[in-house]
VEXNUGU-11561 format. One record per residue: residue in three letters; x, y, z of N, C-alpha, C in turn. Coordinates in steps of 0.1 Angstrom, whole numbers. Example, Ala and Ser with C-alpha at 12.3 -4.5 7.8 and 13.67 -1.06 7.14 Angstrom:
  residu    nc1    nc2    nc3   cac1   cac2   cac3    cc1    cc2    cc3
     ALA    132    -57     78    123    -45     78    132    -33     78
     SER    128    -22     71    137    -11     71    129      0     79
! end
This chain:
  residu    nc1    nc2    nc3   cac1   cac2   cac3    cc1    cc2    cc3
     UNK      8    -12      0      0      0      0      9     12      0
     UNK      7     21    -10     16     32    -11     11     45     -5
     UNK     -2     46     -1     -7     58      4     -1     61     18
     UNK      1     74     21      6     78     34     -7     82     42
     UNK    -12     73     51    -24     76     58    -21     83     71
     UNK    -28     93     74    -27    101     86    -40    102     93
     UNK    -41     99    105    -53    100    113    -51    111    123
     UNK    -59    122    121    -59    133    130    -70    131    141
     UNK    -66    128    153    -76    124    163    -75    132    176
     UNK    -84    129    185    -84    135    198    -84    125    209
     UNK    -79    128    221    -80    119    232    -95    117    236
     UNK    -98    104    239   -111    101    243   -121    100    232
     UNK   -117    101    220   -126    100    208   -127     85    204
     UNK   -139     80    206   -142     66    203   -141     64    188
     UNK   -146     73    179   -145     71    165   -131     71    160
     UNK   -122     79    167   -108     79    164   -102     65    167
     UNK   -105     60    179   -100     46    182   -105     36    173
     UNK   -118     36    169   -123     27    160   -117     27    147
     UNK   -114     39    142   -107     41    129    -93     35    130
     UNK    -86     37    141    -72     32    142    -72     17    143
     UNK    -82     11    150    -83     -3    151    -86    -10    138
     UNK    -95     -3    130    -99     -9    117    -87     -8    107
     UNK    -79      3    108    -67      4     99    -57     -7    103
     UNK    -55     -9    116    -46    -19    121    -50    -33    116
     UNK    -63    -36    118    -68    -49    114    -67    -51     99
     UNK    -68    -41     91    -66    -41     76    -52    -42     72
     UNK    -43    -40     81    -28    -40     78    -24    -27     71
     UNK    -31    -17     74    -27     -4     68    -18      4     78
     UNK     -6      8     73      3     16     81     -3     30     81
     UNK     -2     36     93     -7     50     94      0     57    105
     UNK     -1     70    105      5     79    115     -7     86    122
     UNK     -6     88    135    -16     94    143    -11    108    147
     UNK    -19    118    145    -16    132    150    -26    135    160
     UNK    -22    139    172    -31    143    183    -35    157    182
     UNK    -47    160    178    -52    174    177    -52    182    189
     UNK    -52    175    201    -52    182    214    -38    187    217
     UNK    -28    181    211    -14    184    214     -7    191    203
     UNK    -14    193    191     -7    198    179    -16    210    174
     UNK    -14    222    179    -22    233    174    -22    236    159
     UNK    -10    233    153     -9    235    138    -18    225    131
     UNK    -18    213    135    -27    203    129    -42    206    131
     UNK    -45    211    143    -59    215    146    -63    226    136
     UNK    -54    236    134    -57    247    125    -59    242    111
     UNK    -51    232    107    -52    226     94    -66    220     91
     UNK    -70    211    100    -83    205     98    -95    215     99
     UNK    -93    225    108   -103    235    108   -104    243     95
     UNK    -92    246     90    -92    254     77    -98    246     66
     UNK    -97    233     67   -103    224     57   -118    222     60
     UNK   -123    228     70   -137    229     74   -142    215     80
     UNK   -133    207     85   -138    195     92   -141    199    106
     UNK   -152    193    111   -157    196    125   -158    183    133
     UNK   -156    172    127   -157    159    134   -145    151    133
     UNK   -140    146    145   -128    137    145   -133    123    144
     UNK   -124    114    138   -111    117    133   -112    123    119
     UNK   -102    130    115   -100    134    101    -89    125     96
     UNK    -91    119     85    -82    110     79    -78    114     65
     UNK    -65    113     62    -61    116     48    -52    105     43
     UNK    -53    102     30    -45     93     23    -35    100     15
     UNK    -35    113     15    -26    121      6    -34    126     -6
     UNK    -44    118    -10    -52    122    -22    -66    125    -18
     UNK    -71    120     -7    -84    122     -3    -85    124     12
     UNK    -95    131     17    -97    134     31   -111    130     35
     UNK   -113    126     47   -127    123     52   -127    125     67
     UNK   -139    126     73   -139    127     88   -149    116     93
     UNK   -147    113    105   -156    103    112   -151     89    109
     UNK   -157     79    116   -154     65    114   -161     60    101
     UNK   -153     57     91   -158     54     77   -152     40     73
     UNK   -158     29     77   -153     16     73   -153     15     57
     UNK   -162     21     50   -162     21     36   -149     27     30
     UNK   -145     38     36   -133     45     31   -120     37     35
     UNK   -120     31     47   -109     22     51   -108     11     42
     UNK   -119      4     38   -119     -7     29   -113     -3     15
     UNK   -116      9     11   -111     14     -2    -96     16     -1
     UNK    -91     21     10    -77     23     12    -69     10     11
     UNK    -75     -1     16    -68    -14     16    -68    -20      2
     UNK    -77    -15     -7    -77    -20    -21    -68    -12    -30
     UNK    -64      0    -25    -56      9    -33    -41      4    -35
! end
């Protein structure tokens, strides 16, 4: 899998943990960015008008929330 997947999440966010678990189960390598500890990352996702965590990017596409359909698509890429 060639996409660089980044999960922008928050502490205590169940959808963030579910996304991370689903990516792990699918064998997708990803990086986690904590929005509570990284003000620049928070400004980025706000500038992109996302209001729900997690925000996930593959480098080519972005989405927010727990999206098993998008995770499945990443595993096929």
